[in-house]
C-alpha positions as CSV (number, residue, x, y, z in Angstrom):
1,X,-74.0,55.5,19.0
2,X,-73.4,51.9,20.2
3,X,-73.8,50.9,23.8
4,X,-71.7,48.3,25.6
5,X,-72.3,46.3,28.8
6,X,-69.5,45.9,31.3
7,X,-69.2,42.3,30.0
8,X,-68.7,43.6,26.5
9,X,-65.9,45.8,27.8
10,X,-64.3,42.9,29.6
11,X,-64.5,40.7,26.5
12,X,-62.8,43.2,24.2
13,X,-60.3,45.0,26.5
14,X,-59.3,42.1,28.7
15,X,-59.9,44.2,31.8
16,X,-62.0,42.2,34.3
17,X,-65.3,43.8,35.3
18,X,-64.4,43.8,39.0
19,X,-61.1,45.5,38.2
20,X,-62.8,48.2,36.1
21,X,-65.3,48.9,38.9
22,X,-62.4,49.4,41.4
23,X,-60.6,51.8,39.0
24,X,-63.9,53.7,38.6
25,X,-64.4,54.1,42.3
26,X,-60.8,54.6,43.4
27,X,-59.4,56.8,40.5
28,X,-62.6,58.1,38.9
29,X,-61.0,57.0,35.6
30,X,-64.4,56.7,33.9
31,X,-68.0,57.3,34.7
32,X,-70.4,54.8,33.1
33,X,-73.8,55.9,32.0
34,X,-77.0,54.5,33.6
35,X,-80.3,53.3,32.0
36,X,-83.6,54.3,33.5
37,X,-83.5,51.0,35.4
38,X,-80.0,51.9,36.8
39,X,-78.1,49.4,34.6
40,X,-74.6,50.7,33.7
41,X,-73.5,51.0,30.1
42,X,-70.7,52.5,28.1
43,X,-70.6,54.2,24.7
44,X,-68.1,54.3,21.8
45,X,-65.9,56.9,23.4
46,X,-65.8,55.0,26.7
47,X,-64.7,51.8,25.0
48,X,-62.0,53.5,23.0
49,X,-60.7,55.2,26.2
50,X,-60.7,51.9,28.1
51,X,-58.9,50.1,25.3
52,X,-56.2,52.8,25.4
53,X,-56.0,52.4,29.2
54,X,-55.5,48.7,28.9
55,X,-52.7,49.1,26.4
56,X,-50.8,51.7,28.6
57,X,-51.4,49.5,31.7
58,X,-49.9,46.5,29.9
59,X,-46.9,48.6,29.0
60,X,-46.1,49.5,32.6
61,X,-48.1,52.6,33.2
62,X,-49.8,52.7,36.6
63,X,-53.5,53.4,36.7
64,X,-52.9,56.3,39.2
65,X,-50.6,57.8,36.5
66,X,-53.0,57.2,33.6
67,X,-55.9,58.8,35.6
68,X,-54.0,62.1,35.6
69,X,-53.4,62.1,31.8
70,X,-55.5,63.9,29.3
71,X,-57.2,61.9,26.6
72,X,-55.1,63.7,24.0
73,X,-51.8,62.7,25.8
74,X,-53.1,59.1,26.1
75,X,-53.8,59.1,22.3
76,X,-50.3,60.3,21.5
77,X,-48.8,57.5,23.7
78,X,-50.9,54.9,22.0
79,X,-49.7,55.9,18.5
80,X,-46.1,55.9,19.7
81,X,-46.4,52.4,21.2
82,X,-48.1,51.1,18.1
83,X,-45.3,52.4,16.0
84,X,-42.4,51.2,18.1
85,X,-43.6,48.1,19.7
86,X,-43.9,44.6,18.2
87,X,-46.4,43.3,20.8
88,X,-49.2,42.7,18.5
89,X,-52.0,43.2,21.1
90,X,-51.0,46.9,21.1
91,X,-51.7,47.2,17.4
92,X,-55.0,45.1,17.7
93,X,-56.3,47.3,20.5
94,X,-55.2,50.4,18.6
95,X,-57.1,49.4,15.5
96,X,-60.2,48.7,17.6
97,X,-60.0,52.2,19.1
98,X,-59.5,53.8,15.7
99,X,-62.4,51.9,14.2
100,X,-64.8,52.8,17.0
101,X,-64.0,56.5,16.5
102,X,-63.7,56.3,12.7
103,X,-60.2,57.7,12.9
104,X,-58.9,57.0,9.4
105,X,-55.5,58.5,10.0
106,X,-54.8,56.4,13.1
107,X,-56.1,53.2,11.5
108,X,-53.9,53.8,8.4
109,X,-50.9,54.7,10.6
110,X,-51.1,51.5,12.7
111,X,-51.4,49.3,9.7
112,X,-48.7,51.0,7.6
113,X,-46.2,50.9,10.5
114,X,-46.9,47.3,11.1
115,X,-46.3,46.5,7.4
116,X,-43.0,48.3,7.5
117,X,-41.9,46.4,10.6
118,X,-43.1,42.9,9.9
119,X,-44.3,42.8,6.3
120,X,-47.8,42.5,4.8
121,X,-48.2,38.8,5.4
122,X,-47.4,38.9,9.1
123,X,-49.4,42.0,9.6
124,X,-52.5,40.3,8.2
125,X,-51.9,37.1,10.2
126,X,-50.8,38.6,13.5
127,X,-52.6,41.9,13.6
128,X,-55.5,42.0,11.2
129,X,-57.0,38.6,11.8
130,X,-56.9,38.9,15.6
131,X,-58.5,42.3,15.2
132,X,-61.3,41.0,13.1
133,X,-61.8,38.2,15.7
134,X,-62.4,40.9,18.3
135,X,-64.7,42.8,15.9
136,X,-66.6,39.5,15.6
137,X,-67.1,39.4,19.4
138,X,-68.7,42.9,19.4
139,X,-70.7,42.0,16.3
140,X,-72.2,39.0,18.0
141,X,-73.4,41.0,21.0
142,X,-74.8,43.7,18.7
143,X,-72.4,46.3,20.1
144,X,-71.1,47.8,16.8
145,X,-72.8,49.0,13.6
146,X,-72.2,47.7,10.1
147,X,-70.5,51.0,9.4
148,X,-67.7,50.2,11.8
149,X,-67.0,46.9,10.0
150,X,-67.2,48.5,6.5
151,X,-64.8,51.3,7.6
152,X,-62.2,48.8,8.9
153,X,-62.5,46.2,6.1
154,X,-62.4,49.0,3.5
155,X,-59.0,50.3,4.7
156,X,-57.6,46.8,5.1
157,X,-58.6,45.9,1.5
158,X,-57.0,49.1,0.3
159,X,-53.7,48.0,1.8
160,X,-54.0,44.6,0.1
161,X,-54.9,46.1,-3.3
162,X,-51.7,48.1,-3.1
163,X,-49.6,45.1,-2.1
164,X,-51.2,43.0,-4.9
165,X,-50.5,45.7,-7.5
166,X,-46.9,45.6,-6.5
167,X,-46.7,42.0,-7.4
168,X,-48.5,41.9,-10.7
169,X,-46.2,40.5,-13.4
170,X,-43.8,39.0,-10.8
171,X,-43.8,35.5,-12.2
172,X,-41.4,32.7,-11.2
173,X,-40.2,30.2,-13.8
174,X,-41.9,27.6,-11.5
175,X,-45.2,29.4,-11.5
176,X,-48.5,27.7,-11.2
177,X,-51.8,29.1,-12.5
178,X,-54.6,29.8,-10.0
179,X,-58.2,30.8,-10.4
180,X,-59.7,32.5,-7.4
181,X,-63.4,33.2,-6.9
182,X,-66.2,33.3,-4.4
183,X,-69.6,31.5,-5.1
184,X,-72.8,33.3,-5.6
185,X,-74.0,35.3,-2.6
186,X,-70.7,34.9,-0.8
187,X,-69.4,38.4,-0.1
188,X,-66.6,37.9,2.4
189,X,-63.7,38.7,0.1
190,X,-60.9,39.6,2.5
191,X,-59.6,36.0,2.8
192,X,-59.6,35.6,-1.0
193,X,-57.8,38.9,-1.5
194,X,-55.1,37.8,1.0
195,X,-54.7,34.5,-0.9
196,X,-54.4,36.5,-4.1
197,X,-51.5,38.5,-2.5
198,X,-49.8,35.4,-1.0
199,X,-49.8,33.6,-4.4
200,X,-48.6,36.6,-6.4
201,X,-45.9,37.4,-3.8
202,X,-44.6,33.8,-4.5
203,X,-44.5,34.3,-8.2
204,X,-47.6,32.5,-9.2
205,X,-50.1,33.6,-11.9
206,X,-53.6,34.5,-10.5
207,X,-56.9,35.1,-12.2
208,X,-58.9,36.8,-9.5
209,X,-62.7,36.8,-10.3
210,X,-63.8,38.2,-6.9
211,X,-67.0,37.6,-5.1
212,X,-70.5,36.4,-6.0
213,X,-69.4,34.6,-9.2
214,X,-72.2,32.6,-11.0
215,X,-71.0,29.1,-12.1
216,X,-71.7,29.9,-15.8
217,X,-69.3,32.9,-15.6
218,X,-66.8,30.9,-13.7
219,X,-66.8,28.3,-16.5
220,X,-66.2,30.9,-19.2
221,X,-62.9,31.9,-17.5
222,X,-61.5,28.4,-17.4
223,X,-60.7,27.9,-21.1
224,X,-58.5,30.9,-21.4
225,X,-56.7,30.6,-18.1
226,X,-56.3,26.8,-17.8
227,X,-55.6,26.8,-14.1
228,X,-53.5,24.3,-12.2
229,X,-55.5,25.1,-9.1
230,X,-59.0,26.5,-8.3
231,X,-59.5,28.1,-4.9
232,X,-62.7,29.3,-3.3
233,X,-64.0,30.1,0.2
234,X,-67.4,29.7,1.7
235,X,-68.1,31.2,5.1
236,X,-71.6,32.7,5.1
237,X,-74.1,30.4,6.8
238,X,-77.2,32.0,5.3
239,X,-76.3,31.1,1.7
240,X,-78.8,28.7,0.3
241,X,-76.5,26.5,-1.8
242,X,-76.0,22.8,-2.3
243,X,-72.4,22.4,-1.2
244,X,-72.1,18.8,-2.5
245,X,-73.3,19.9,-5.9
246,X,-70.9,22.9,-5.9
247,X,-68.0,20.6,-5.0
248,X,-68.9,18.1,-7.7
249,X,-69.3,20.8,-10.3
250,X,-65.9,22.3,-9.4
251,X,-64.2,18.8,-9.5
252,X,-65.7,18.0,-13.0
253,X,-65.7,21.3,-14.8
254,X,-61.9,21.4,-15.3
255,X,-60.4,17.9,-14.7
256,X,-56.8,19.1,-15.0
257,X,-57.1,21.4,-12.0
258,X,-56.9,20.6,-8.3
259,X,-59.6,22.2,-6.2
260,X,-58.7,24.0,-2.9
261,X,-61.7,24.8,-0.6
262,X,-61.7,26.8,2.6
263,X,-64.1,28.5,4.9
264,X,-66.2,27.1,7.8
265,X,-69.0,26.0,5.5
266,X,-66.7,23.6,3.7
267,X,-64.6,22.6,6.7
268,X,-67.6,21.5,8.9
269,X,-69.8,20.2,6.1
270,X,-70.7,16.6,5.7
271,X,-69.5,16.3,2.1
272,X,-68.1,13.5,0.0
273,X,-65.0,15.2,-1.4
274,X,-63.5,13.8,-4.7
275,X,-59.8,13.0,-4.9
276,X,-59.0,16.2,-6.7
277,X,-60.3,18.3,-3.8
278,X,-58.3,19.5,-0.8
279,X,-59.9,21.3,2.2
280,X,-57.8,24.1,3.7
281,X,-58.9,24.4,7.3
282,X,-57.1,27.6,8.2
283,X,-55.0,30.3,6.6
284,X,-51.8,28.9,8.1
285,X,-52.4,25.8,6.1
286,X,-52.8,27.7,2.9
287,X,-49.6,29.5,3.5
288,X,-47.8,26.2,4.1
289,X,-49.3,24.9,0.9
290,X,-48.2,28.0,-1.0
291,X,-44.7,27.7,0.3
292,X,-44.6,24.0,-0.6
293,X,-45.1,24.8,-4.3
294,X,-43.0,27.9,-4.4
295,X,-39.2,27.5,-5.1
296,X,-36.8,29.7,-3.1
297,X,-39.4,31.9,-1.7
298,X,-38.6,34.2,1.3
299,X,-40.7,37.0,2.8
300,X,-39.4,40.5,2.3
C-alpha cells in the first residue's frame, strides 16, 4: 500500500495542508497514521476519501455535513456528480479515486459518461490528460505503484481502441495517408493512439505500427503505404538514441512525405530540422493541424 505525506495530499486534492489539519481536529473527518518518529502519513484509502471530500466540498456540501456521511453514501454522490456535471475536475478527481482503489467499474463509468456527454476527443483532452498530469505528480514523489498507472492506462487504451475500430474504413474523398509509429525503446503509446483516433475520425487513412518499431521494419512499411505524412513521438528521457540521426533518417527515407514530430525529447532538443519536418509542441497543435487538412469535419 502506498503512503502519502500531507504535501502529497495537498498537491493532488487541492486542499491546503493547514485546512486539512483543521478539518481533522474540528470534525474528526480523518485520522492520519503516524510513523515511529511521529510523522503523519496517509494511505490509499485516505487519499481516495480526501479526494471525494474535496469534490463534494467544491459542489457546495459543507464539511460538517460531509463528516456525518458514510463512505458508501459519499461514493454514491461522487458517481452521481461525475455523471451529471460537466465540471471536469469532478471527473479527474473521480478517476484518481477509482485508480487508487482499483475500482474498474467506477473508472469505466466515469469515462463512458464523459464520452457520452462531450465526446471522445474532449474527454481525452479535458479529462484524461489532466488526470494523467496528476498521476505524474504522484509518480514523481513515489506515492503510487506501477500497477496503478498500468490499471488506468489499460482502461483508457481500451476506450480508444473501441473508438478507433468505429472509424476504420471511414475515408474522406480528401483523405491523406499517415504512418504512425514510436521509435525503438519508446513505450508511451497513449498519445500515438489518440492521434490515430483523431486522424481516422477525420476520414484519413492511417497505418499504425505502434511502439518500439526498429528503423528497418519502419522502412519496410513505406513502400506499400506511400504516406503523405509520417508521425512519431519521443517522450522517454532514458532512451539512448541519436535524435539528429533519427530525424535525418526520417526526412530522407521517404522524400514525398512530410515528417511530424512530437514529444518533449523533440520539442526541447537542439536539433537541425530539415524543411520537411514540423515539430508539434502540444496535442492542441496536432488537432489544429488535423483540422486544417480535413474538409468539412465536425465533432460528433
